[in-house]
N, C-alpha and C positions, 0 to 999 in steps of 0.2 A: 223645618218649618215650611209651610206652604207660602209661596210668593205670589204677589199680585202681578198683573200684566206689566205694570211699569217696572217693577223689580226684575221680572224675567227679561224684559227688553234691555235694561241696564246691564244685567249679568251677561247676556249674550253679546252685548257690544264690547265686552272686555274678556270674554272666555268663549273660545270657539267650541261650541258644543251643540247638541240637539236636545231640546226639552222634550220629555216624554209627556204626551197628552194624558189627561186624567183617565180617559177610557182605554188606554193602552193595556193589553192583557197582562203585562208584567207589573204594572203599578200596584195592583192589589197585593201581590206577593212581596214587592219591595216595601210597601207600607207595613206589612206584617213583620218583616225582618228589621227594618230600620226606623219605623215610625212614619208619621205623615209629613212628607216633604214634597217639594217640587224636585223631580229627578232629572239630571242631565246626563246624556251619553256623550262621551268624549273619546278620543283616540286612546286614552289611557284607562278608560273604564267608566264606572258609574259614580257620579258626583252629586253632592247637594251643596247649597249655599247656606251657611249659618251666619246670621246677622250678629255683629259684635255689639253687644248692648252695654251701655254705660248707665248706671242708675240715674233716673231723673232726666234722661235725654233720649230723643228718638234715635234709633240705630241708623247710622250713616254709612257704615262700611260692613262688608261681609267677608267671610273666609270660605274658600272652596275646600271641601272635604271629599277625598276619594274613599268611597265605601267598598268598592269591588273593582277588580281589574280583569281585563280580558284574559281568558285562559286558552284561546285558540287564535290562529292566524286569520280566521275568517270573521272575527268579531261577532260570534254568535253565542258564546258561552262566557259567563262571568264567574269569577272565583271571589268569594267574600274575603276581605282582608282581615287578618287577626287584630291589627291595630289600624286605626283610620289615619290616613296620610293627610296632613294639613297642607294646603297649597297656597295659592296667591290670595292676597287681600285685595278685594275689589271695592271701589268707591261707588257710592250711590249717586 
């Protein structure tokens, strides 16, 4: 899912990563592969935040999901994961 500025700020305060700007050349390809999300680059790879939804309530927490991992020591190539790794749960 695409996050708003407040959600991005809250995520970055709990998860040390770099958010990819919408106009970054890789975002179009990532959207094609993984759907429309706000993408985060981290030392362990490419991540998104999925908000945990409870029916009838506004989502308060989210879960970091690793979609791809670095395949080289220079952090220039990503390898898609066969299964997505769920990570930390973040509070809003």
